[in-house]
KETORKOL-853296 format. One record per residue (C-alpha): x, y, z. Coordinates in steps of 0.1 Angstrom, whole numbers, plus 5000, padded with zeros to 4 digits. Layout:
! residues N
XYZ/...
END
This chain:
! residues 119
835010626327/834910996334/837311066304/834710876280/831711076293/833711406288/834811286254/831211206244/830111536257/832511706237/831511526205/827811586212/828511976216/830711976185/827811786168/825212056175/827412316163/828612156131/825411996119/823212286113/825912476094/826512166073/822812136064/822712496056/825712466034/824212176016/820912376010/822812655997/824812445972/821712275961/820012625954/822912745935/822912425914/819312475906/819912835896/822712715872/820412445858/817812715850/820312945833/821612645812/818112575802/817512915791/820912925772/819912605757/817112755738/819512905713/820512545704/817012435704/816012715679/818912605655/818212245658/814512265653/814712545628/812312775643/811913045667/812112955704/810113225727/810513225763/807913455781/805813485811/802413315807/803513035785/803712695801/806512755827/807913015805/808712775779/811112585800/811212215800/812812155834/811412385861/811912255895/808812255918/808312595935/810812785914/809713065890/811413225860/810213585851/811013745817/810714145816/810314105779/810013775759/813413615751/813313525714/816013275699/816113235661/817312955640/820013195628/821613195663/820213545669/818513635701/816613945716/815214025751/816214185783/816913875805/815413685832/814713685869/814913345887/813013315920/813613015944/811112885965/812513065995/812213405976/815713435968/816013625934/818813635909/818813885880/820313795845/820814025816/820813865780/823913925761/822713955726/826213905710/826613555727/823013475736/824213395771/822813515805/825113755826/824213785863/823614135871/
END
C-alpha cells in the first residue's frame, strides 16, 4: 500500500512539472503556426493579383490590411503599402505581425521573389 501511495505521489509531482511546460509548448507552436499562416496569406496576394488581373494592395487602414484571414486579436502593420501587380511584380518594404500577446515578428519584402523574409 505504501508503494502505491509513493508511486502516485511521484506521478502527481511529475504531472505538476510537465503539464505547464507542455501547455506553454502547445501555445508557442500555435502562435508560430498563425505567424506562418499570415505570412502565407500575404505572399498569396501575388497569386491573387495574377489570377484577378488587377493590383492587390495591402496597407494599414484597409479592412484588416486587405487580408482575408486575420485571427482575432492579431495585427498586421505595413510600413509602406505592399503592392502586387498582375505582372507578378511587387513593391513595398514588408510587414510587422503582432500576436495578441504583443510578440512582434518583422518581415522584409524580397521584391525579386515577392516573398517575405524574416528580419
